[in-house]
C-alpha positions as CSV (number, residue, x, y, z in Angstrom):
1,L,27.0,-28.3,35.1
2,D,27.5,-31.9,35.8
3,P,27.0,-32.9,39.4
4,V,28.5,-36.1,40.8
5,W,27.3,-37.1,44.2
6,A,29.7,-39.0,46.5
7,G,27.0,-39.1,49.2
8,G,23.5,-40.4,49.2
9,V,21.4,-37.2,48.7
10,V,20.4,-37.8,45.0
11,G,16.7,-37.4,44.7
12,D,16.5,-35.8,48.2
13,V,15.1,-32.3,48.5
14,S,18.4,-31.1,49.9
15,G,20.0,-32.2,46.7
16,G,17.9,-29.8,44.7
17,V,18.9,-26.9,47.0
18,V,22.6,-27.8,46.8
19,D,22.3,-28.0,43.0
20,G,20.8,-24.5,42.8
21,L,23.4,-23.0,45.1
22,V,26.3,-24.6,43.4
23,A,25.0,-23.7,40.0
24,A,24.7,-20.1,41.1
25,L,28.2,-20.0,42.4
26,L,29.6,-21.7,39.3
27,Q,27.8,-19.3,37.1
28,Q,29.5,-16.4,39.0
29,R,32.8,-18.2,38.6
30,E,32.3,-18.6,34.9
31,D,31.3,-14.9,34.6
32,A,34.5,-13.9,36.5
33,R,36.6,-16.1,34.2
34,A,35.1,-14.6,31.1
35,R,36.0,-11.1,32.5
36,K,39.5,-12.5,33.1
37,D,39.0,-11.8,36.8
38,F,40.9,-14.9,37.9
39,A,41.3,-13.8,41.5
40,S,37.5,-13.8,42.0
41,A,37.1,-17.1,40.1
42,D,39.7,-18.7,42.3
43,A,38.1,-17.3,45.4
44,I,34.7,-18.8,44.4
45,R,36.4,-22.2,43.7
46,E,38.1,-22.1,47.1
47,R,34.8,-21.2,48.8
48,L,33.2,-24.2,47.2
49,R,36.1,-26.4,48.1
50,A,35.9,-25.3,51.7
51,S,32.3,-26.3,51.7
52,G,33.0,-29.8,50.5
53,V,32.4,-29.2,46.8
54,D,35.3,-30.1,44.4
55,V,35.2,-28.4,40.9
56,E,36.9,-29.9,37.9
57,D,37.1,-27.7,34.8
58,T,36.5,-29.8,31.6
59,P,36.1,-28.8,27.9
60,R,32.3,-29.1,28.4
61,G,32.3,-26.8,31.4
62,P,32.8,-27.3,35.1
63,R,32.0,-30.6,36.7
64,W,31.4,-30.7,40.5
65,T,31.5,-33.4,43.1
66,V,30.2,-33.3,46.7
67,R,32.7,-34.9,49.1
68,G,30.9,-37.3,51.4
């Protein structure tokens, strides 16, 4: 997972919490994609997007950005 922060929370305690929550959701999304459960994977991506987290799929895995 490759977080990119658009806001100023890097190094802040809340950044660690967000990292953990996003990592857990992205792992669930990757598991769903591996099972070819694309509806669930898309729902997780949409949930993240609605929370201000953009996900970009790259050859090295998902990269996420917090909109600030």
